[in-house]
Each structure stands twice: as structure tokens, then as C-alpha cells.
N, C-alpha and C positions, 0 to 999 in steps of 0.2 A: 845951555849946558848940555853936553852930549851924554846920551844914555850909556851906562856901562852894563855889560852883560857878564854874568858869572855862570860858567859852565860847571854843572854838578858832575863830578867824576862818576863814571858808571862802574857797577860791579859786574864782572864777567868771569868765566872759567878760563884759567890759564892753559896754554898749550905746552906740550913737552919741550918744544923749541925754546921756551922761556925759562927752562930750568936754571940756567946760569944766572939770569937776572933775578929770579926768585931766591936763589941761594945767597946772592949778595945782599938783597933786601933783608932776608931773615937774619943773616949773620950781623948786619949793621944794627938791626933792632935788638938782637939778643946780646949785644956787647954789655948790657947791664948785668949779665950773668958771669962776666969775667972774674968776679970775685970768688967763684967756686968752680967754674967750668973751664977745663983746659982745652984750648983750640976752638975752632969754629963750631957753631951749632949744627951746621949741615953742609952738604955739598950738592953740586948740580947732579951728580950721579944718584945720590939718595933721593932727591926731589923727583927725578925722572923715574926711578924705581917705584916710588910710592904711587905715581900716576899710572904706571903700567900695571900695578897690582890692584887697581880699581879705585884708588883714592883720587881726589881732585883738589886743586887749589883755586879758591875764589880770590880775585884780585880787585883792588880799587885802581881803576885806570883813568887818569886825567889826561886826555889827549896824548896817549902813547907813553906816559910816564907812570910807572907803577909806584904807588905810594903806600900800599898795604896789601897783605895777603893772609889767608888762613887755609889750613888743610882740613879736608872733610873726608871721612870714611864712613859709609853706611853698611851695617851688617844686621840683617833682619829688622827688628823694630828699634834697634839702638843705633845711634850715630855717635861719632867721636870727632871733636875738633881739636886741633893743636897748631902749634907754630904760628899763633896769631902775631903778626908782625906789622908794625907801622914804621915807615921811614922816620928816623929821629927828627928830621926837619918838618915833618907833617904831624907830629904827635900833638895831643891835646886839642884836636879839632873835631872829635867825634867819629873818626874813621874806624877805630876799633869797635865801637858800639855798632856802627853801621855794618861792619863785616860780621859781627856776631849775629845780628838780626838776619842778614842774608844767608849765613850758613845754617841757622836754625830753620829758616823758611825752606831752603833747599832740602834739608833733611825731612821736613814735614811732607814736601812734595813727593819724596821717595818712600813715604809710608812709615817713617820712623816716628816712634812715640816718645823716645827719651834721647837726651843729649848728654854725653859724658865728656869730661875733660880731666887731664892729669896735670897738676901744677907742682913744681918743686917746692918743698917745704921752706927752703931758704929764701924764697921770694915772699917775704912776710906781708907785703902789700896786696898780694893777689887774692887770698881767700875772701877778704872783705869786699873786694871789687866784684867778684863773682857771686857772692851772697846777695849783693844788691840787685843782681840780674836774675835771681831766683835759683841759683845753684846751691845745693846742700852737700856737705861732706858725707861720703858713703864709706870711706875707709882709706887705706894706704896701699901702696905697691912699692917694691924695691926700685931704686933708681936704675934705669936701663943701661947706663954706661958708667959704672962706678970707677973704671980705670981712667976716665977722663974727668973725674971730680976731685978737686983738691981738698974737699971737706966732706964729712959724712952727710948724706942727704937721702931723701926718699920722695916719692910722689904722693900727693894728696889727691884722692879721687873724688871728684864732685860731679853731680848729675842734676838734671832737672827734667820734668816732663815737658814735652812739646805740645 
């Protein structure tokens, strides 16, 4: 019987040149928000602008195929992650958890002591998921793009110490 080898996809920082690929991945993953969000979640231009403004995207790269990504921005002792996205064909394999662990580790390396996230209240499954990871609700914020929402919504702010 021949031995089979499984290559574990690596987590790395994306380049600005990958902004288009990232935008497609994010938009595919965020199709679950189509019940309230009008249009795409993001664009290549927005991704590139976030990178140029000091943010970064960590990606799960399996031999040149990006199957997941997450945005990270560090400011002082606080970090923020968002746009956690897993290719629909690769979901339920632990990649989201792996990216969260990687983004938290990167934030700790940069001296951050807290991680913040903003989740849309209409995604009712998300608060419990993030609570299991140690995130606690800290408050709410207005939804950032109300003219692209077909239903009233707001952000739930959750944080955890790193």
C-alpha cells in the first residue's frame, strides 16, 4: 500500500496583488448575508486600500489556492479582525478557527492585548460561536453601510483579552 501525504495549508500574509482573489473569496463566503446585504461585501479596490492603510489579510494557502482569509488591523494595544472568510467548498474543516488563532497570535506579536470584532446582529449564529472562543459583547455600533442593507441592522461589538 502506497503512503499518502497530506499537505497542511499554510497561513501567510496576502499581497496587494492578490486583492482581486481576496475580494472574490470574501464575496463568495459572505453570500450568506444576501438576505439583508445589497451587492457584494467588498471589492479589490477596498481590499487594496485596507492593506495600504496598514491592515493586512492573513490567508490559508493550500498549494497556491486560497481557501480562507481574515483582515487584521492593529492600533496600540487593540487589534481588530474582520471579513473572516472561508471558501464555501472548504467550510466546516476548521479553517476559520485556524485563521482566528493565527490572527490572534499575530496581534499578540505586535503587542496587542485585546482583540475586537464587529458582527452584524442579523447573523444570529455568530455571537454564540464567538462566545465559545472567549469573546464577550461590549456594546453595539451603527451598521457602517445602511444604504446597502435591505433590513434594519447594527453591529454587535465583541472583545477578548489576548
